[in-house]
N, C-alpha and C positions, 0 to 999 in steps of 0.2 A: 157881497158884503165887503166894504172897504177895510183894508188891513189896518188894525189899531195896534198900539204897543201891547206885547204879551204880558200875561200875569207873572211870568218868569223872565227876568231881565237877562237876555242872552249875552249882553256885553259884560256881565259880572260873573264871578266864580260861583260854583255850586254852594260853597260855604257861605258866601255873602248873601245869596238868595235864601239859604236856609235860615240865616240869622235875621234878615230884614223882613221876611214874609212876602206874600204876594203883592204885586203891583196892580192896584185897581182903584181908580178914582171915580167910577160910576156909582149910580144909585143902586140899591138893592130893591128890585121890583117886588111888589106883593105877589105871593104865590097865587097862581090861577085857581079859581074855585072849581073843584072837581071832586066827585066822590068815587071816581073810578080807581081801581087798584089792579096791580099785576102781582101774580104769585111767582116767586123765584126761590127754589130750594127750601120751601116751607115758610118763607117770609113774605109778608104783604107789603108791596112797594107802592109809592105814589106815582112812579113812572118806571119804565124799563131802560132808563138812560143812566150811564155812569161815566166815570173818568178812569182809565186803566192805570196800572202802575207806571209812574214816571213823573207827571206834573205835580203831584200832591206830595211835597217834600216833608211836610209835618202837619201838626194840628191846625196851624193858622191857614194853610192852604185848604185842608179838608173843610174847615169852618166856612171859608168864603164860598167854596163850590157847593157846599150843602145849602147855604143861604140862597145861592143862585139857581137852585133846583136840580142839581146833579145828584140824583138820589142814591146812586151806588158808587161812592168814592172808594178807590183802591189806594191804600197807603203805600207809598213808594217802597220798593223792595228793601227788606232789612236782612242783616247778617247777624251771626252770633258773635262777631268781633267788629270793632270799628274799622272802617276803611275810608280813606280819602278819595275824592273824585279825581278823574283825569283833569289836567289843567285846562283853562280856557284857551281857545274856544271849544265849547261843547255842542253848540247848535249853529249850523251854517245853512243858509238858503242854497238850494240845489236847482240846477237847470236840467230838467228832464221831462220827457213826455210820460204818459202812463206806462208803468213798468209791467213786465210779465215775469213769470217765474224764471224764464230763461235768461233774464237780465241779471239775476243774482250774481254777485261778485264781479260784475262788469264795472267800467269806469265812468264816473260822472263828474262834472265840474261845478264848483261853487258859482253862485249868481247873485245879482242884486235882489233885494226884497221884491216880491211880486206886488201887484196893485190890489189884490183881493185875496180873501181866504180860499176862494175856489182854485187858485193856482199855487197854493202854499205847500211846498215840500221842503223838508229840512233834514239835516243829519241829527243824530242823537247819540252822542258819545260821552258817557259819564263813567262807565266801568262799574256800575252798581255800587256806588258808595253807600256807607251806612254809619249811623251813629252807633255808639256802644249800646249793648242791650239795655242796661239800666236807664239810659236816656230815652231810647225809643219806646221802651215799655211805658214809661211815665207819659210820654207824648201821645202814645196810642190811647191811653186812658183819657187824656184831654180831648183827643179827636172824637172818641166815642161819645163823650158828654156834649159835643157840639151838634150832634145829629138831631134831626126832627123826627116825629112819627112818620113812618113810611119810608125811612131811609135805612141803609145797611152799609156798615163798614166792613170792607174786605181788606185783609193785610197780605201783601205779597212777601214771600220769603225765598231765600236762596241758600244753598249750602256753601260752605267755604272749606275746601280741602285742607286738612291739617289743623283746623282751628281747635286749640286746646287738646290736640292729639286725636281728634275724631276724624274718621274718614268722611268723604263727601256725603254718602247716604245717611250716616248717623247724624251728621251735622244738619242736614236738611230737617230731619225729624226733631232734633233738639231745638232748632230755631222756630219751627212751627209750634212746638209746645210752649215756647216763650211767648210767641205772638198770641196764642190762645189765652194764656194766663193774663196777658195784658188787656184782653177784652175783645179780640178779633171774633166776629160772629161767623166769618167764613175765612178760610185760608186759601191763598193761591200760591202754588209752587211754581216758581219762575224757571222754566226749562229752556228759555230762549232769550239769549242776550248776546248778539254778535260783537259787543263792545268790550268783552273780556277775552284774554288770551288763554285762560285756564279752563279746566275740564267742565265747569258749570255752564259754559256759554251756549252749547247746542245739545243739551241732553235729550231733547225731544226726538232726535234722530235715532236714539238707541232704545228700542222697545223693552229690552230686558232690564236695563239699568233704570229706565223710567218707572217700570212696574215695581222694581225693588224699592225705589225711593218712596213711591206713594204708599206702598204697603207699610213701610216703616213709619211714615208720617201718620197714617191712620191708626197705627198701634198707639201713638202718643196723643192724638187729638180726639180719639173716640168718635162720637156722633157729630162733631163739628164738620160742616160740609167742606169738601176739598175740591178745588179747581186746579187744573194744570194749564199753564200758559205756554203756547207752542208757536213755532214758526211754520212756514209753508212746507208741505210735503206732498208728493204724488199720492193719489188716492189709496192705492194698495198698501203703500208704506204707512200712510196715516192710519188706515184701518188696523194694521198690525200693532201700532203703538196704542191706539185707543183700546183695542180688545185686550191687550196685555194689562193695561191699567184699570180696565173696567170694574173689576171686583172692588176697587178701593176708591174710585173717584166719583164725584157728583157733578162735575162740569168740566168743559174744555173751552178755553178762551184762545182765539186766534184771529189775527196774527200779531206778533210783536212789531217787527220791522222787516224790511228787505235789505240784506247786507250788500253794500256796494263799496268800491274803492273811490275815495273822494280826493280830487286834486284841485289845485288852484288854476288860474288862467294860464300859467306857464307849464302846467302838467306835473307840478311837484305835489307831494303829499300835503294836503291842506290842514290836517289836524296834527299838531306837533306831538312827538313822542313815539317811542318804540311800540310797534303793534297797533298803531292807530290809522294806518292807511285804509283799512277796512272799517266801516262803521255802519250802524243801522240807519236806514232812511225811512222816514215816515211822513204822513200827510197825503195830499191828494193823489200823488203818483202811485201809491200802493193800493188804491181802491179796488182795481180788478183782481189782484192777487188775493186780497182779503175777502172779497165777495165770493170768489171761487172756493176758497177754503171753507167759508161758511156753508156753501152748497155741499161740499164733500162731507163735512161733519154731519149735516142733516141726512144725507143719503146713508152714511154709515150707521147713524143712529137708527134709521128705519130698518136697514138690512139686518142689524143685530137685535132688533126689537128691544133696544135699550132705552133708558130714561134719563141719561145724563143731560144737563143743561148745555146749551150752545151759546157762548158769549161772542158776538161778532165785533171784532176790533180791527181798525186799520182803514184809513182813507174815508172816514166818516166826517164830512165837511159841512153838511147842511141838513135841514129838516127833511128834505127829500131822501137823502142818504139814510137817515134813521128809519124813515117809513119803508124804504126798500129792503133793508135788512130784516125789519120786523115782518114784512110781508113774506119774506122767504121762509120764515119760521124760527128765526133766532129768538132766544128767550130774553137776552139783554143785548143792548147795543152800546158801545163805548167809544168815546172820542178823546184823543190826547192832543194832537196838534191843533185842531180847530178849537178845542176847549181852551187852549192857552191864548189864542189870538181872538177868539170870539166867545167869551165866557157866558154870554147871554143866549147861546144856541139852545140849551136845554129849556130855558124859560120860554123862548119863542115856540118851541115844539109843544110844550105843555099848554101854552096859551091857545094854540090853534087846534088842540085835540081835547078840549074840555068836554 
């Protein structure tokens, strides 16, 4: 697939993209005729394909991707307080072969844009910005109204230490309750973001804290399904985190990104600002790490005789990738990077699987 301009203009700031809405000049293809449905956390879906937290900044982005057949859009991570994004650039093309878990925190250099989606790997460095709650609650209501039958809005939340005097765990729960009140049908707790320097960035490594947070969230959101979003972990460490959280969660989404140190051609930090040498990398190069994490989650689910949903995210660049993750046993498959540069991917998959 030839590389086209992305729906998010990477030359502009986050705030400019938020205000302008998605960039898309193509036609909206008619939905493929199909009566097949997929069940996910008690919801009947038109497909098991979604966009994870990241590319869908507001209701305008959710609306576009819903029209294009991405049936499980995840509203970009929100906070209980407004926070600005890191300055541009936020996305840079990266030169790298397929990454392994051992490559985490190693150094990679920026590169020219690839020729096709198949070779597309980028940085992702925003710092989890957020509108103020009153603004994003109103916008989530608009996003909910944009969905079609067979589609499901998930809202990603993160805690902010010290927000209005709350600790991190209590603020996670408070923010989740705000998202539910705004109309979120499913809540995703974002435990994995290497692009922030504070405590909320890699919570998924701490089983005890993760379990405490999901317990507090569940106390606030009741029977609304709860997913946790995590990064890559060795299998036994992953099992400990999942087992600790299991009484309170309904699904696990993995992975977010692989953290790397990104430099320019001269070896200098590529992303300006303190704490931005390391950033999350996503796209084609993280496919093997993401696939292995999906396999680990499925093995752990079987071993524990558990029923949590597995959401496979990371390196999903083609229809074949979607098929592969579903064949493994994933309940949902999500694509961020490919969805930005190839927004018709979900439609093509649905058209070929009618």
